[in-house]
N, CA, C and O of each residue as an XYZ file, in Angstrom:
332
protein
N      14.907    -11.737     -0.398
C      13.868    -10.742     -0.239
C      12.723    -11.333      0.575
O      12.406    -12.517      0.453
N      12.119    -10.513      1.387
C      10.998    -10.931      2.234
C       9.779    -11.282      1.379
O       9.561    -10.697      0.318
N       9.008    -12.225      1.846
C       7.742    -12.570      1.214
C       6.645    -11.713      1.840
O       6.541    -11.618      3.063
N       5.829    -11.089      0.991
C       4.729    -10.247      1.453
C       3.408    -10.884      1.053
O       3.207    -11.258     -0.103
N       2.522    -11.001      2.011
C       1.188    -11.504      1.723
C       0.302    -10.324      1.313
O       0.689     -9.166      1.466
N      -0.884    -10.628      0.793
C      -1.831     -9.565      0.470
C      -2.221     -8.787      1.733
O      -2.455     -7.580      1.670
N      -2.291     -9.472      2.875
C      -2.592     -8.790      4.143
C      -1.480     -7.823      4.522
O      -1.752     -6.716      4.987
N      -0.214     -8.237      4.325
C       0.929     -7.355      4.599
C       0.839     -6.096      3.742
O       1.011     -4.980      4.231
N       0.567     -6.297      2.464
C       0.497     -5.176      1.528
C      -0.653     -4.244      1.901
O      -0.510     -3.024      1.827
N      -1.779     -4.805      2.297
C      -2.917     -3.982      2.716
C      -2.555     -3.164      3.956
O      -2.896     -1.984      4.035
N      -1.878     -3.767      4.911
C      -1.481     -3.057      6.131
C      -0.510     -1.920      5.809
O      -0.630     -0.826      6.360
N       0.449     -2.178      4.919
C       1.400     -1.133      4.516
C       0.648      0.022      3.858
O       0.948      1.185      4.125
N      -0.322     -0.288      3.004
C      -1.115      0.742      2.335
C      -1.928      1.548      3.348
O      -1.990      2.774      3.254
N      -2.547      0.877      4.304
C      -3.308      1.593      5.337
C      -2.396      2.507      6.142
O      -2.766      3.643      6.440
N      -1.208      2.025      6.497
C      -0.254      2.849      7.242
C       0.163      4.071      6.427
O       0.303      5.165      6.974
N       0.361      3.889      5.124
C       0.742      5.003      4.254
C      -0.376      6.039      4.159
O      -0.116      7.241      4.220
N      -1.610      5.581      4.010
C      -2.743      6.500      3.949
C      -2.873      7.271      5.260
O      -3.066      8.487      5.250
N      -2.769      6.571      6.378
C      -2.870      7.234      7.680
C      -1.764      8.261      7.869
O      -2.005      9.340      8.409
N      -0.551      7.933      7.427
C       0.572      8.868      7.544
C       0.344     10.110      6.682
O       0.659     11.224      7.099
N      -0.198      9.917      5.488
C      -0.478     11.050      4.609
C      -1.548     11.962      5.213
O      -1.414     13.185      5.198
N      -2.596     11.359      5.736
C      -3.671     12.145      6.356
C      -3.141     12.913      7.558
O      -3.450     14.092      7.723
N      -2.350     12.263      8.395
C      -1.775     12.920      9.569
C      -0.874     14.077      9.158
O      -0.883     15.127      9.802
N      -0.104     13.898      8.103
C       0.775     14.959      7.616
C      -0.032     16.197      7.205
O       0.336     17.324      7.537
N      -1.126     15.976      6.488
C      -1.997     17.091      6.081
C      -2.587     17.767      7.319
O      -2.577     18.994      7.427
N      -3.094     16.972      8.241
C      -3.694     17.535      9.453
C      -2.672     18.333     10.255
O      -2.993     19.407     10.765
N      -1.446     17.825     10.373
C      -0.393     18.535     11.103
C      -0.076     19.875     10.440
O       0.053     20.892     11.121
N       0.047     19.874      9.120
C       0.351     21.107      8.390
C      -0.748     22.153      8.557
O      -0.466     23.351      8.598
N      -1.989     21.708      8.652
C      -3.130     22.623      8.778
C      -3.479     22.948     10.226
O      -4.354     23.771     10.493
N      -2.784     22.290     11.164
C      -3.080     22.509     12.572
C      -4.396     21.890     13.009
O      -4.985     22.305     14.007
N      -4.848     20.913     12.272
C      -6.117     20.237     12.558
C      -5.880     19.168     13.627
O      -5.023     18.298     13.471
N      -6.639     19.245     14.693
C      -6.477     18.266     15.775
C      -7.625     17.263     15.828
O      -7.588     16.307     16.602
N      -8.636     17.485     15.006
C      -9.787     16.587     14.974
C      -9.754     15.802     13.669
O      -9.654     16.401     12.598
N      -9.836     14.490     13.733
C      -9.785     13.662     12.535
C     -11.137     13.389     11.908
O     -11.253     12.527     11.037
N     -12.159     14.109     12.336
C     -13.507     13.845     11.866
C     -13.700     14.009     10.372
O     -14.376     13.199      9.736
N     -13.103     15.067      9.802
C     -13.263     15.295      8.365
C     -12.615     14.154      7.578
O     -13.190     13.654      6.611
N     -11.432     13.756      7.992
C     -10.739     12.650      7.306
C     -11.557     11.363      7.414
O     -11.654     10.600      6.453
N     -12.131     11.133      8.561
C     -12.946      9.930      8.754
C     -14.144      9.882      7.832
O     -14.542      8.816      7.362
N     -14.713     11.046      7.578
C     -15.852     11.114      6.663
C     -15.368     11.077      5.216
O     -15.907     10.341      4.389
N     -14.350     11.875      4.922
C     -13.864     11.997      3.546
C     -13.341     10.667      3.004
O     -13.605     10.307      1.857
N     -12.603      9.948      3.838
C     -12.001      8.690      3.393
C     -12.814      7.475      3.825
O     -12.247      6.430      4.146
N     -14.117      7.605      3.836
C     -14.953      6.443      4.129
C     -15.360      5.776      2.827
O     -15.511      6.426      1.793
N     -15.529      4.495      2.901
C     -16.057      3.680      1.793
C     -15.265      3.817      0.497
O     -14.100      3.422      0.436
N     -15.882      4.369     -0.528
C     -15.318      4.345     -1.884
C     -13.975      5.073     -1.992
O     -13.037      4.539     -2.584
N     -13.866      6.271     -1.434
C     -12.602      7.023     -1.545
C     -11.449      6.255     -0.907
O     -10.366      6.163     -1.484
N     -11.680      5.713      0.266
C     -10.630      4.947      0.939
C     -10.223      3.741      0.087
O      -9.035      3.457     -0.061
N     -11.191      3.047     -0.460
C     -10.901      1.858     -1.272
C     -10.081      2.225     -2.502
O      -9.154      1.503     -2.867
N     -10.417      3.344     -3.145
C      -9.677      3.773     -4.337
C      -8.235      4.107     -3.987
O      -7.308      3.662     -4.664
N      -8.044      4.896     -2.921
C      -6.683      5.277     -2.518
C      -5.890      4.047     -2.095
O      -4.720      3.918     -2.454
N      -6.499      3.151     -1.344
C      -5.793      1.942     -0.921
C      -5.405      1.082     -2.123
O      -4.311      0.518     -2.148
N      -6.279      0.976     -3.108
C      -5.943      0.209     -4.318
C      -4.738      0.813     -5.031
O      -3.860      0.084     -5.491
N      -4.691      2.133     -5.125
C      -3.548      2.807     -5.756
C      -2.276      2.541     -4.966
O      -1.241      2.208     -5.543
N      -2.349      2.687     -3.650
C      -1.170      2.442     -2.816
C      -0.712      0.990     -2.894
O       0.487      0.721     -2.959
N      -1.660      0.053     -2.889
C      -1.285     -1.367     -2.974
C      -0.609     -1.676     -4.309
O       0.346     -2.451     -4.357
N      -1.090     -1.086     -5.363
C      -0.461     -1.278     -6.667
C       0.969     -0.733     -6.665
O       1.881     -1.365     -7.197
N       1.153      0.430     -6.069
C       2.494      1.007     -5.951
C       3.403      0.118     -5.098
O       4.550     -0.129     -5.470
N       2.905     -0.357     -3.972
C       3.688     -1.230     -3.085
C       4.096     -2.497     -3.827
O       5.241     -2.938     -3.727
N       3.164     -3.081     -4.566
C       3.479     -4.283     -5.338
C       4.538     -3.985     -6.394
O       5.386     -4.833     -6.670
N       4.504     -2.808     -6.981
C       5.531     -2.416     -7.950
C       6.897     -2.313     -7.283
O       7.902     -2.743     -7.849
N       6.933     -1.745     -6.082
C       8.201     -1.652     -5.342
C       8.744     -3.044     -5.032
O       9.943     -3.291     -5.165
N       7.860     -3.952     -4.617
C       8.285     -5.325     -4.327
C       8.812     -5.980     -5.592
O       9.870     -6.610     -5.580
N       8.076     -5.831     -6.678
C       8.478     -6.445     -7.940
C       9.798     -5.889     -8.439
O      10.604     -6.628     -9.006
N      10.031     -4.611     -8.242
C      11.269     -3.985     -8.688
C      12.477     -4.667     -8.057
O      13.520     -4.814     -8.693
N      12.327     -5.088     -6.784
C      13.418     -5.743     -6.078
C      13.557     -7.224     -6.386
O      14.482     -7.870     -5.894
N      12.675     -7.762     -7.173
C      12.681     -9.194     -7.456
C      13.182     -9.417     -8.873
O      12.482     -9.096     -9.833
N      14.344     -9.943     -9.013
C      14.943    -10.163    -10.328
C      14.611    -11.572    -10.805
O      15.218    -12.542    -10.352
N      13.654    -11.686    -11.713
C      13.229    -13.007    -12.198
C      14.338    -13.723    -12.953
O      14.324    -14.950    -13.045
N      15.297    -12.983    -13.495
C      16.408    -13.629    -14.213
C      17.218    -14.514    -13.261
O      17.756    -15.545    -13.663
N      17.296    -14.097    -12.003
C      18.056    -14.862    -11.026
C      17.175    -15.760    -10.170
O      17.683    -16.566     -9.390
N      15.867    -15.629    -10.308
C      14.953    -16.440     -9.517
C      13.776    -16.876    -10.384
O      12.672    -16.352    -10.234
N      13.998    -17.828    -11.287
C      12.927    -18.236    -12.193
C      11.760    -18.914    -11.488
O      10.692    -19.069    -12.080
N      11.944    -19.322    -10.233
C      10.875    -19.970     -9.482
C       9.975    -18.966     -8.773
O       8.989    -19.347     -8.143
N      10.311    -17.695     -8.875
C       9.546    -16.663     -8.188
C       8.145    -16.594     -8.791
O       8.003    -16.278     -9.972
N       7.099    -16.885     -7.999
C       5.742    -17.004     -8.542
C       5.035    -15.669     -8.708
O       5.364    -14.686     -8.044
N       4.073    -15.654     -9.591
C       3.170    -14.509     -9.695
C       2.023    -14.738     -8.716
O       1.535    -15.860     -8.579
N       1.598    -13.689     -8.044
C       0.513    -13.777     -7.081
C      -0.579    -12.809     -7.508
O      -0.325    -11.613     -7.654
N      -1.762    -13.301     -7.703
C      -2.908    -12.474     -8.069
C      -2.637    -11.600     -9.280
O      -3.208    -10.517     -9.401
N      -1.779    -12.051    -10.171
C      -1.497    -11.298    -11.384
C      -0.653    -10.066    -11.166
O      -0.493     -9.266    -12.088
N      -0.107     -9.885     -9.979
C       0.671     -8.691     -9.683
C       2.164     -8.949     -9.653
O       2.916     -8.157     -9.086
N       2.606    -10.051    -10.259
C       4.029    -10.270    -10.400
C       4.654    -11.044     -9.275
O       4.030    -11.916     -8.670
N       5.863    -10.722     -9.010
C       6.761    -11.552     -8.219
C       6.756    -11.180     -6.740
O       6.887    -10.011     -6.378
N       6.606    -12.184     -5.902
C       6.717    -12.026     -4.463
C       7.760    -13.028     -3.997
O       7.450    -14.188     -3.726
N       8.985    -12.568     -3.908
C      10.103    -13.480     -3.623
C      10.266    -13.752     -2.140
O       9.918    -12.934     -1.289
N      10.800    -14.917     -1.865
C      11.133    -15.268     -0.484
C      12.576    -14.895     -0.220
O      13.075    -15.102      0.886
């Protein structure tokens, strides 16, 4: 399994948030991203990114079987990040 750094996980979360926002804008026919830029500034963006990062870490952990890899370390208290 690939090793993911905290930066990798943050980038994946940002990409997921951007994809979700674009999907909403496409469905509504919105061509200006101004509302999203304001709505997801500061605190809201941080909250959504934290939720997405937690989910991403869960997906990574799900694929990491500690029974077969007892050396797999915990990183930042979020479980296993296997190489």
